DRENROFI-742648 format. One line per 8 residues: number of its first residue (from 1); for each residue x, y, z of C-alpha. Coordinates in Angstrom, 1 decimal, decimal comma. Layout:
NUM> X Y Z | ...
! end
This chain:
1> 103,5 52,5 67,4 | 106,0 50,7 65,6 | 104,3 47,7 64,3 | 101,6 50,4 63,2 | 104,4 52,2 61,1 | 105,1 49,2 59,8 | 101,7 48,4 58,3 | 100,9 45,3 60,5
9> 97,3 44,3 60,0 | 96,9 42,3 63,5 | 97,5 45,8 65,0 | 95,4 47,9 62,6 | 92,7 45,6 61,9 | 92,0 45,0 65,5 | 89,4 47,4 66,9 | 87,3 47,7 69,9
17> 84,1 47,6 69,9 | 81,6 47,8 73,2 | 80,3 44,5 74,0 | 78,4 43,2 76,8 | 80,7 41,6 79,3 | 80,4 38,9 82,3 | 79,4 41,4 84,9 | 76,3 42,4 82,6
25> 78,1 46,0 81,5 | 78,8 46,9 78,1 | 82,9 47,3 78,3 | 85,6 47,7 75,1 | 86,7 44,8 73,6 | 89,2 43,6 71,2 | 87,4 42,4 67,9 | 88,4 41,2 64,6
33> 86,9 40,2 61,3 | 87,3 36,1 60,0 | 90,1 36,8 57,7 | 92,1 38,8 60,8 | 91,4 36,1 63,2 | 93,0 33,5 60,6 | 96,2 35,3 60,4 | 96,4 35,7 63,8
41> 95,9 32,2 64,4 | 98,6 31,8 61,5 | 101,1 33,8 63,6 | 101,0 32,1 66,8 | 104,2 29,9 67,5 | 102,2 27,3 70,1 | 101,8 23,9 69,1 | 98,1 23,7 70,3
49> 97,5 26,3 67,0 | 99,0 23,7 64,9 | 95,3 21,7 64,0 | 94,0 25,0 63,3 | 96,6 25,6 60,9 | 96,3 22,5 59,1 | 92,8 22,9 58,3 | 93,2 26,4 57,2
57> 95,8 25,2 54,7 | 93,2 22,4 53,7 | 90,5 24,9 53,1 | 93,1 27,3 50,8 | 93,7 23,9 48,7 | 90,6 23,1 48,3 | 89,7 26,7 47,1 | 92,7 26,4 45,0
65> 91,3 23,3 43,3 | 87,9 24,7 42,7 | 89,7 27,5 40,9 | 91,5 25,2 38,2 | 88,5 23,1 38,2 | 84,9 24,7 38,4 | 83,0 21,4 38,4 | 84,3 21,1 42,0
73> 82,5 24,3 42,9 | 79,5 22,7 42,0 | 79,5 19,5 43,6 | 81,0 21,7 46,9 | 78,0 23,9 46,8 | 75,6 20,8 46,5 | 77,3 19,4 49,3 | 76,9 22,4 51,4
81> 73,5 22,8 50,7 | 72,6 19,5 51,9 | 75,1 19,9 55,0 | 72,7 23,2 55,9 | 69,9 21,2 55,9 | 68,3 22,2 52,7 | 66,4 19,5 50,8 | 67,1 18,0 47,4
89> 63,7 19,7 46,1 | 65,2 23,3 47,1 | 68,6 22,7 45,6 | 66,8 21,6 42,5 | 64,9 24,0 42,0 | 67,8 26,5 42,0 | 68,9 24,1 38,9 | 66,8 24,6 36,0
97> 69,5 25,9 33,7 | 72,8 25,8 33,7 | 75,8 27,0 31,6 | 79,1 25,2 32,2 | 82,2 27,6 31,5 | 85,0 26,4 28,9 | 87,2 26,0 31,8 | 85,3 22,8 32,8
105> 86,9 19,8 31,0 | 84,9 17,3 32,9 | 81,6 16,7 34,4 | 81,9 14,1 37,0 | 80,0 10,8 37,5 | 76,5 11,1 39,2 | 76,7 15,0 39,5 | 73,1 15,8 38,3
113> 71,9 12,5 38,8 | 68,1 12,3 39,1 | 67,5 16,1 39,0 | 64,0 16,2 38,4 | 63,9 20,2 37,5 | 67,1 20,6 35,6 | 65,5 21,5 31,9 | 69,0 22,7 30,0
121> 72,4 22,4 29,9 | 74,7 24,9 27,8 | 78,4 23,9 27,4 | 80,2 26,9 26,5 | 83,8 25,0 25,6 | 84,5 21,4 24,8 | 84,3 19,1 27,9 | 86,8 16,2 27,6
129> 84,1 13,4 29,2 | 80,5 13,4 30,6 | 80,6 11,2 33,4 | 78,8 7,8 34,4 | 75,3 8,6 35,1 | 76,1 12,5 35,3 | 72,5 13,1 34,1 | 70,6 10,2 34,9
137> 67,2 10,2 35,6 | 67,0 14,1 34,9 | 63,4 14,0 33,7 | 62,8 17,3 32,6 | 66,1 17,7 30,7 | 65,2 18,9 27,6 | 68,3 20,2 25,6 | 72,5 19,5 25,8
145> 74,3 21,9 23,8 | 78,1 22,1 23,2 | 81,2 20,0 22,6 | 82,1 17,0 24,2 | 84,5 14,0 23,6 | 83,2 11,1 25,2 | 80,2 10,2 26,7 | 79,9 8,0 29,5
153> 78,1 4,8 30,5 | 74,3 5,8 31,7 | 74,9 9,4 31,0 | 71,8 10,6 29,8 | 70,2 7,6 30,8 | 66,1 7,8 30,9 | 66,5 11,3 30,2 | 62,6 10,7 28,8
161> 62,7 14,7 27,6 | 65,8 15,2 25,8 | 65,5 16,2 22,3 | 68,8 18,3 22,1 | 71,7 16,0 22,5 | 75,8 17,3 22,4 | 76,5 15,1 19,2 | 78,8 17,5 17,4
169> 82,5 17,0 15,6 | 85,0 15,9 18,2 | 82,7 13,3 19,8 | 84,8 10,0 19,9 | 82,4 7,6 21,4 | 79,3 6,9 23,3 | 79,0 4,6 26,1 | 76,9 1,8 26,9
177> 72,9 3,0 27,8 | 74,5 6,9 27,5 | 70,9 8,0 25,7 | 68,6 5,0 26,5 | 64,8 6,1 26,2 | 65,6 9,7 25,5 | 63,3 11,7 23,2 | 65,3 12,5 20,2
185> 64,1 12,2 17,0 | 67,0 12,5 14,3 | 70,8 12,1 14,7 | 73,5 12,9 12,2 | 76,7 12,0 13,8 | 79,8 13,5 13,3 | 82,8 11,5 11,2 | 85,0 11,7 14,6
193> 82,6 9,4 16,1 | 84,4 5,9 16,7 | 82,7 4,3 19,0 | 78,8 3,2 19,8 | 78,0 1,3 22,8 | 75,8 -1,3 24,1 | 71,8 -0,2 24,3 | 73,0 3,5 23,7
201> 70,0 4,5 21,9 | 68,0 1,4 23,1 | 64,0 2,5 23,3 | 64,4 5,9 22,1 | 60,5 5,5 20,7 | 60,7 9,0 18,8 | 63,5 8,4 17,2 | 63,0 8,1 13,6
209> 66,2 8,7 11,4 | 70,2 8,4 11,8 | 73,2 8,8 9,8 | 76,1 6,9 10,7 | 79,7 8,1 10,0 | 81,9 5,6 7,9 | 84,5 6,0 10,2 | 82,7 4,1 12,9
217> 84,5 1,1 13,4 | 82,6 -0,1 16,9 | 78,8 -0,7 16,9 | 77,8 -2,8 19,9 | 74,6 -5,0 20,2 | 71,2 -3,1 20,9 | 72,8 -0,1 19,8 | 69,6 1,0 18,2
225> 67,2 -1,5 19,5 | 63,6 -1,4 20,0 | 63,7 2,1 18,2 | 60,0 1,2 16,6 | 60,0 4,8 14,6 | 63,1 4,2 12,9 | 62,5 4,2 9,2 | 65,5 5,6 7,8
233> 69,5 4,5 9,0 | 72,7 3,8 7,1 | 75,1 0,6 7,8 | 78,6 2,7 7,6 | 81,6 1,4 5,5 | 83,7 1,0 9,0 | 81,2 -1,9 10,0 | 81,6 -5,3 8,7
241> 79,5 -7,3 10,9 | 76,0 -5,9 11,9 | 76,0 -6,9 15,5 | 73,2 -8,7 17,7 | 70,0 -6,9 18,0 | 71,3 -3,5 16,9 | 68,3 -2,5 14,7 | 65,6 -5,2 16,2
249> 62,2 -3,5 16,5 | 62,7 -1,0 13,9 | 60,0 0,4 11,8 | 61,8 -0,1 8,2 | 59,6 -1,3 5,4 | 62,7 -2,4 3,1 | 66,0 -3,2 4,0 | 69,2 -3,3 1,2
257> 72,3 -4,7 3,1 | 75,4 -2,8 1,7 | 77,8 -5,3 -0,1 | 80,4 -4,6 2,7 | 78,7 -6,6 5,4 | 79,9 -9,9 6,2 | 77,9 -11,3 8,9 | 74,2 -10,8 10,1
265> 74,1 -11,4 13,7 | 71,9 -12,8 16,4 | 68,7 -10,8 16,2 | 70,0 -8,5 14,2 | 66,7 -7,1 12,4 | 64,5 -8,9 14,8 | 60,8 -8,1 14,8 | 61,0 -5,6 12,0
273> 57,1 -6,4 11,1 | 56,7 -3,9 8,6 | 59,8 -4,9 6,8 | 58,2 -6,7 3,4 | 61,3 -6,2 1,0 | 65,1 -7,6 2,0 | 68,1 -7,8 -0,2 | 71,1 -9,5 0,7
281> 74,6 -9,3 -1,0 | 76,8 -11,9 -1,7 | 79,5 -10,5 0,5 | 77,2 -12,0 3,5 | 78,9 -15,6 4,5 | 76,7 -16,0 7,8 | 73,3 -15,7 9,1 | 73,1 -15,9 12,8
289> 69,9 -17,3 15,0 | 66,9 -15,4 14,9 | 68,3 -12,4 12,9 | 65,1 -12,0 11,2 | 62,8 -13,1 13,6 | 59,3 -12,0 13,8 | 59,3 -10,4 10,6 | 56,1 -11,0 9,4
297> 56,0 -9,0 6,4 | 58,7 -11,0 4,6 | 57,0 -13,7 2,3 | 59,8 -15,1 0,7 | 63,6 -15,8 0,9 | 66,6 -17,3 -1,0 | 69,8 -18,3 0,6 | 72,7 -16,0 -0,9
305> 75,1 -17,9 -2,4 | 78,0 -17,2 -0,4 | 76,6 -18,0 3,1 | 78,0 -20,7 4,4 | 77,1 -20,9 8,1 | 72,8 -20,3 8,6 | 71,2 -20,7 12,0 | 68,1 -22,7 11,6
313> 65,8 -20,2 13,3 | 67,0 -17,3 11,8 | 63,9 -16,5 10,5 | 61,3 -18,1 13,2 | 58,0 -16,4 13,5 | 58,5 -14,6 10,2 | 56,0 -14,8 7,3 | 57,9 -16,7 5,1
321> 56,1 -19,1 2,6 | 58,6 -19,6 -0,5 | 62,3 -20,8 0,9 | 64,9 -21,3 -1,4 | 68,3 -21,3 -2,3 | 70,8 -20,0 -4,7 | 71,8 -22,4 -7,4 | 75,4 -21,4 -6,8
329> 75,7 -22,1 -3,1 | 78,1 -24,8 -2,2 | 77,1 -25,8 1,2 | 73,5 -25,7 0,9 | 70,5 -26,4 -1,7 | 66,8 -26,7 -1,7 | 65,3 -29,5 -4,0 | 62,1 -28,2 -5,8
337> 59,4 -27,8 -4,0 | 60,7 -28,5 -0,9 | 60,4 -25,0 0,8 | 63,5 -26,4 3,3 | 67,4 -25,5 2,9 | 69,4 -28,9 3,2 | 73,1 -28,9 4,4 | 74,5 -30,9 1,0
345> 77,3 -32,8 2,7 | 75,1 -34,1 5,5 | 71,7 -34,5 4,0 | 71,0 -32,2 7,3 | 67,5 -30,0 7,0 | 68,7 -26,9 8,4 | 65,6 -24,7 8,1 | 62,4 -25,7 7,7
353> 58,6 -23,6 7,4 | 55,3 -24,0 7,2 | 54,5 -26,0 3,7 | 57,8 -28,0 4,0 | 57,9 -31,1 2,3 | 60,9 -32,8 3,6 | 63,3 -34,5 0,6 | 63,4 -38,2 0,9
361> 67,5 -38,0 1,1 | 67,1 -36,0 4,1 | 68,5 -38,2 7,4 | 68,9 -35,5 9,9 | 66,2 -32,8 11,2 | 68,5 -30,1 12,5 | 68,5 -28,3 15,9 | 65,8 -25,2 15,6
369> 64,8 -25,9 12,2 | 61,1 -25,9 12,8 | 61,5 -23,4 15,6 | 58,4 -20,9 16,0 | 56,6 -22,6 13,2 | 53,4 -21,5 14,7 | 51,0 -22,6 11,7 | 51,9 -26,3 11,9
377> 49,5 -28,5 13,3 | 50,5 -31,8 12,1 | 53,7 -33,1 10,6 | 55,2 -36,2 9,1 | 58,9 -37,2 9,3 | 59,4 -39,2 6,5 | 61,2 -42,8 6,5 | 64,6 -42,9 6,4
385> 65,5 -40,2 8,7 | 67,7 -41,2 11,5 | 68,6 -38,3 13,6 | 66,1 -35,2 15,3 | 68,5 -32,7 16,9 | 67,7 -30,6 20,1 | 64,7 -28,2 19,9 | 63,8 -29,2 16,1
393> 60,1 -28,1 17,1 | 60,9 -25,7 19,9 | 57,5 -23,4 20,6 | 55,6 -24,7 17,8 | 52,2 -23,5 20,0 | 50,0 -25,4 17,5 | 51,5 -28,5 16,9 | 49,2 -31,4 17,8
401> 50,1 -34,4 15,7 | 54,2 -35,6 14,7 | 54,7 -38,9 13,2 | 58,0 -40,1 13,9 | 59,2 -43,4 12,1 | 60,9 -46,3 13,5 | 64,2 -45,5 11,5 | 64,6 -42,7 13,9
409> 67,0 -43,9 16,4 | 68,4 -40,4 18,3 | 66,1 -37,7 19,1 | 67,7 -34,5 20,7 | 66,6 -32,8 24,1 | 63,4 -30,5 24,3 | 61,9 -31,9 20,9 | 58,9 -29,1 21,3
417> 59,0 -27,5 24,4 | 58,2 -24,1 25,6 | 59,9 -21,7 28,5 | 58,1 -19,8 31,3 | 58,9 -17,9 34,3 | 58,1 -19,7 37,4 | 57,5 -17,4 40,1 | 57,8 -19,7 43,2
425> 61,4 -21,1 41,8 | 62,5 -17,7 40,5 | 63,6 -19,3 37,7 | 62,8 -19,9 33,7 | 61,2 -23,5 33,6 | 61,3 -25,7 30,6 | 57,9 -28,2 30,0 | 57,3 -30,1 26,8
433> 54,2 -29,5 24,9 | 51,0 -31,0 26,4 | 49,1 -30,2 23,0 | 51,5 -32,9 21,1 | 51,0 -36,0 20,5 | 53,6 -38,4 19,0 | 52,4 -41,4 16,6 | 55,3 -43,7 16,8
441> 55,9 -47,5 16,7 | 56,1 -49,7 19,6 | 59,6 -49,7 21,6 | 60,9 -47,2 18,8 | 63,4 -44,6 20,1 | 60,6 -42,0 19,7 | 58,3 -44,2 21,7 | 60,6 -44,4 24,6
449> 61,4 -40,8 24,4 | 57,5 -39,8 24,4 | 57,5 -42,3 27,8 | 60,8 -40,6 29,0 | 59,7 -36,9 28,5 | 56,2 -37,3 29,4 | 54,8 -36,2 25,7 | 51,2 -38,1 24,9
457> 51,4 -40,7 21,7 | 49,8 -42,9 19,8 | 51,2 -46,5 18,7 | 51,2 -47,1 15,0 | 52,4 -50,0 12,8 | 55,8 -50,0 11,3 | 55,5 -49,7 7,3 | 58,2 -48,4 5,8
465> 56,4 -47,5 2,6 | 54,3 -44,2 3,1 | 50,7 -43,9 2,1 | 49,4 -40,8 3,6 | 45,9 -40,0 4,6 | 43,3 -38,7 2,6 | 40,7 -38,0 4,6 | 39,4 -39,0 8,2
473> 35,9 -39,8 9,1 | 34,6 -38,7 12,4 | 31,7 -40,1 14,5 | 30,2 -39,1 18,1 | 28,2 -41,8 19,9 | 25,8 -38,8 21,2 | 23,0 -36,6 20,2 | 24,8 -33,1 20,2
481> 20,7 -31,9 20,3 | 20,0 -33,6 23,7 | 23,9 -32,9 25,0 | 23,9 -31,1 28,9 | 26,5 -30,3 30,9 | 28,0 -32,8 32,4 | 27,4 -35,4 30,0 | 30,1 -37,9 28,8
489> 30,7 -38,9 25,0 | 33,2 -40,6 22,9 | 34,4 -39,1 19,3 | 35,4 -41,8 16,8 | 37,9 -41,0 13,8 | 38,5 -43,0 11,1 | 41,9 -42,7 8,8 | 41,2 -43,2 5,2
497> 42,0 -45,1 3,1 | 42,2 -47,8 5,2 | 45,6 -49,0 4,2 | 47,2 -45,5 5,1 | 50,7 -45,5 7,3 | 49,8 -43,1 9,8 | 46,6 -44,1 11,6 | 47,2 -42,1 14,5
505> 45,0 -39,5 15,4 | 45,1 -36,5 17,6 | 41,6 -34,9 19,0 | 41,3 -31,5 20,6 | 38,3 -28,8 21,2 | 38,5 -25,5 19,7 | 37,2 -24,2 23,5 | 37,5 -26,1 26,0
513> 35,2 -24,0 28,5 | 32,7 -26,1 26,9 | 34,1 -29,7 25,8 | 37,3 -31,0 27,1 | 38,8 -34,4 25,6 | 41,5 -36,8 25,9 | 43,6 -36,0 22,9 | 44,4 -39,9 22,1
521> 41,2 -41,7 23,4 | 38,8 -39,0 21,9 | 36,6 -39,2 25,6 | 34,7 -36,1 25,9 | 32,8 -34,1 28,8 | 30,5 -31,3 28,3 | 31,5 -28,7 31,1 | 29,9 -25,5 29,6
529> 27,0 -24,2 27,5 | 27,7 -23,2 24,3 | 28,8 -24,3 20,7 | 31,9 -25,2 19,6 | 33,7 -27,7 17,2 | 35,9 -31,0 17,9 | 38,8 -31,7 15,6 | 40,7 -34,7 14,4
537> 44,1 -34,5 12,6
! end
C-alpha cells in the first residue's frame, strides 16, 4: 500500500491477467508492458542483471544520437528492414522521394547507393557535406534541391536521369567524379565555389552551357571532358593554366582563350572537331602535348610570340594545313613556305604537318614532330640531318616510303610504330609499321636501325646532292585481261629522271583481298576476283 501511495509504477503498472498456466488452466498472472519490464530490470540489484542494464543503456545512447543526427535514423531503418528480411526492392519502393530536415548536417557515404527507385531529394537546410558515393548509381534520381557546402567524390556518379543538382550559393567544392554521366543541361556555378575535382562532370552528354565563377582557383583534369554538347563556357580569372583534358570533345566552333591564361595543358581541347577558329593570346607561354589533337576543323595556326615551350604533337591528327610562327618569337621560327616549327638555337624541327618542306638548316627531327600525320605517304629527310628523335613518325598510318640519308647517325626508339592491347598478354604492345619501307644507304645508321627493329628497307646510293624524282614508270609482266586467281606476276617501277637521288620504290595494293604484293620486290599474286590498283611510290 505504501508503494502505491508513493506512486511507485512498478506496482501501479503491474497487473494480473488470466493466462494459460503449465497445468493447462487459465490462472491470474502478473504482467507488464515493455517499458515497465525495462524499469524492473534496472531496479534489480543482482550482477546477473548487469548485461541487460548495459544493453538498455546502449539502446538509449543510440536513440539520443539519432535525435541529434536524424541521418542515423535513416541508416538504422535501412538496416532494420534488411535484418527483418525485407528485400532491397521492397525497401527502395518506400524511398522514392525524400525530404531531409534542416537538422541534418551531413549525408554519410553510400547511404543511398544504387537506390533504383529514388526520384527526388529535398534538402530543407544547408548540408555541410554529401559523402562519397552517397547517391551513387541512383539511376531514377531526377532532382536534388537545397543547399550544400561540399559534394564528395562520386556523390552522384552515374545518376543518369539527374537534371536538377544542388548547385547554389555557399557551395565550396565538388569532388572527383561527383556528377559523372548525369543529365544536367545548364549550370551557373555560385561565386562561393573554389574547387572542381577531376572528371567531376565527365561524360555529361546533355550539358550545353556552364558559367564558372572568377573565384574558382582549382579546376582539375577532365573536369568537363567528353561533354560533346557543350558549346558555351568561360575560363574564369582564377584559373591561369587550363588543366589536362578539361574540355576535350567539347562541341565548340570557336575558342578565344582569355589573356590571363599562361599554359594550355595536355589534351585540354583535344577532339573539339567542330572548332574552326582559335585565338591564343600573347600571355600563353606553353602549349602541352596533344592540346588540340583531333581538331579537324582547324586549318591554320601561328605560334604566338611568347610561346617558348611547344610540344611536337600538340596538333596531332588535326586539320592544320598552314603552320607558321610569329616573327617576334625568340625561340621558334618558320622559314617561308616550310610549314614547320623550328627551334632556332638548335636547328631542331619541333613540329611538322602534311606538306612540310624541311629547311636545309635543320639538323634534328624532334620527338613526335610528325606524330599522326595521317596524310603523309612518302617523305624524304634531307641530306645534312644528323638526328631523328624517338617517335618522330609515330602512328603515321599512311607512311609507306621514308628516305633517310647517310648523314643521319642517330635514330630514336619507335620511329614509326603502333600500339594495341594484346588480350593474351593483357597489356599494351608496341609494334613497328608493317607498311613502311625505309630507303637507306647500305651499312648506314638507318640501314642498321631497319634491320634491328624489323622495318622493311630498300638500299639506295649515297648522293649528297638531292635530285628529286619527277615520275615513276610502272610495268607488269602479265596481261591483266588474262589474269586468274592464283596467278603470280611481277611489277617493276622505274624512277625518272634516271639520275634521281632516291630510286627507292615501295609497292602496295589498294585492295589486298584481290592482289597481294611484296612492298620491296614487287612480286605479286592474284588472290581474289575483282578490280584493284597497284601503286608504286
